[in-house]
N, C-alpha and C positions, 0 to 999 in steps of 0.2 A: 682420659686414660692414655698413657703412652703405649703404642702398639709394639709388639714383638714383630720383628721383620723377618726372622729366620724361619724358613719353611712355611711361609704364610703367617697369618695372624694367629698366634698360639696363646692359649691360656693354660694356667695350671690350676687344677681343682682337686680337692680331696675325693677319694673314692674308696669305699669299703670293699666293694666287689665290682669288677668290670663285667657288666652284663652285656652279653652279645645279643643283638637282635636276631630275629628269625631271618635267615639268609637262604639264598638259593642253594641248590645241591652243589653248585660249582664253587661255593665259598670254602676256602681252605681253613678258616678259623685262624687261630694264632699262628704267626709266621716266625720261624727261626731259620736262618741261613746257615747251613753246615759250615760254610767258610767264613764265619764272622770275623770282622776286623777288630782286633784288640788294640785300643789306643796305646801309644807309647807311654803316655802319662795318664793317670787317673782323672776322671771328670772332676771339675771344681764348681762349687756353688759360691757366688760372690754377690755382694750388694752393688748395684749400679749407683755410683756417686753422682754422675751427670753424663749427659751426652757429650761427646768430645768433638772438637774441631780438628784434632790431631789426625794426620793421615794414618791409614791402617798400616800396621807394621809390615815391612816388605816380606818377611818370612812368617809362615804360620807355625808357631811353636807355642806350646802350653806355657803361659807365664809362670814365673816363680810364685808359688802358693803364698808366701809370706810378704809379698810386695804389692803395692798399688800398681795397677797395670792399665794399659789401653788395649782393648781387643775389639774386634769387629764381628758383625754378623755376616751372614751369607750375602746380603745385599750391599755390604760395604759401609754400613752405618757404624761409626766408632763410638765406644763408650769408655769412660774412665771408671775403673772397677776397684773396689776395696780389696784388701787381702782376702784370700779364700777362707771361708768359715767351715766348709766341708771339702775334703779331698778324698776322692773315692767314695766308698760307702754304698755303692750300688750292688745289691745282691742279685737283682734280675731286672731286665728291661725287655719288654715284649711288644711287638707290633700286633695290632688286631683291628678288626672293623670297629668303628666308633659305635657306641651304644645306640645312637639314633640311626645307624645304618647309612649315613650320608658320606662317609669317608673313612679314613684310618686314624688311629690314635696310638700312642705309646704309653704303656703302663710301666712305671718304674717302682720297684720295691727296694727300699733302703734297708741297710743293716741297722741293728739296734742303736749304735752310737750315732750314726748319721740321722736316723729317725728322730732321736731326742733333740739333736741340734736343730734339725729342720723344723720341728714343731716350735721350738723357741723363736726361731727367726720368723716363721710365718705368723705366729701370734703377734710379734712385735710390729710387723709390716702391714697387717690388715688395716685398711683405711688410710694409709699414708701416701698412696700413689707412688711409693718408691718401688722401683723394679728390682728383681732378683735375677741375676744372670746365671745360666748353666753353661759352662765353658768346657768344650771337648776339642782336643787337637788344636788349641789356640783360637778356636772360633766360637763365638756365642751362638749356641744352637737354640736358645730360647731366653727371652728376657721379659717375663710377664710381670704385671702388677698383681700382687697377691690379693685375692678376693675373700679368702677365708683361711683360718688356721688349718694346717694339715697335721693331724694328730695321730694317724695310724701308720705312717711310714710308707704309704702308697700314694704315688703322684701320677696323675694322668695328664699327659700333654696332648692337647687336641688342636685342631685347626684344619685348614684346607690341605690335608696331607694325602698324597697318593700312597699306594701300598709300598712302592719302592722307597719313597721318602721316609715313611714310618719305619720301615725295616732298617734303613741306613741310620736313622736317628737312634733306634734301639741298639744297634750294633755299636754306635759311637759312645753311647752312655754306659754300656755294660763293659766292665773290664777290670 
């Protein structure tokens, strides 16, 4: 399985309800920063065509949605990406403690149109080992291999995330 390198090793899994584990009294629960950053361009969901040996683009700008593009993750790994299949479509993105209590995760709620498209993509990619990239601000924020079809429009991004990383990711995805 090819790892996602953005913000630690991330995976995407379907979740019907994000269940928070019992936490200490100092746990704030879901986090939203009043000064959230709204990306200049909406988030894009693209199939990874292949890892790329091309250098990372010198400027970080969201690629044109209708074109094949090269984009990089936070670690500088470059990927050649198909045209975007979803542009925008995020109703909500929220950082919260991971259900197992070991770190932080981001739950993304897609709008109806994006949810339908995402379900079709994930059904097609299950078992193929092909990655699906989530691109925000010209950077790949996650590029997981799809493990199961996501049918309810709720996407959970997990990994070795700190609270600050999860909050920044949620802010980047919502817009």
